[in-house]
C-alpha positions in Angstrom: 0.0 0.0 0.0 1.5 3.4 -0.9 2.4 5.7 1.9 -0.2 8.3 0.7 -3.0 5.8 1.2 -1.7 4.9 4.6 -1.4 8.6 5.6 -5.0 9.3 4.4 -6.4 6.3 6.3 -4.4 7.2 9.5 -5.6 10.8 9.3 -9.2 9.6 9.0 -8.7 7.5 12.0 -7.2 10.5 13.9 -3.8 8.7 14.3 -1.9 10.5 11.6 1.0 11.1 13.9 1.7 7.4 13.9 3.2 7.4 10.4 6.0 9.3 8.8 8.2 9.3 5.7 11.8 10.3 5.3 13.0 11.9 2.1 16.6 12.2 1.1 18.7 12.7 -2.0 20.3 9.6 -3.4 19.6 6.1 -4.7 17.0 3.8 -3.1 18.4 2.6 0.2 17.5 2.3 3.8 18.8 5.6 5.2 17.9 4.8 8.8 18.3 8.2 10.4 14.6 9.0 10.4 13.7 5.4 11.1 15.7 5.4 14.3 14.2 8.7 15.4 10.7 7.4 14.8 11.4 4.2 16.8 12.9 6.3 19.7 10.0 8.7 19.7 7.0 6.4 19.1 8.2 3.2 20.8 10.7 4.4 23.4 13.4 2.4 21.6 16.8 2.9 23.2 18.9 1.7 20.3 22.5 0.7 20.5 
């Protein structure tokens, strides 16, 4: 499911803050920076 559909659904459910997308210049890859920030903020993840 494209992120736009997920965001639209989450916004309708009033939980739009539970999804995010990270944009960066470069080829397709797992950048990770935004991912780890999301995990820390939303799940209380401590990381390494």
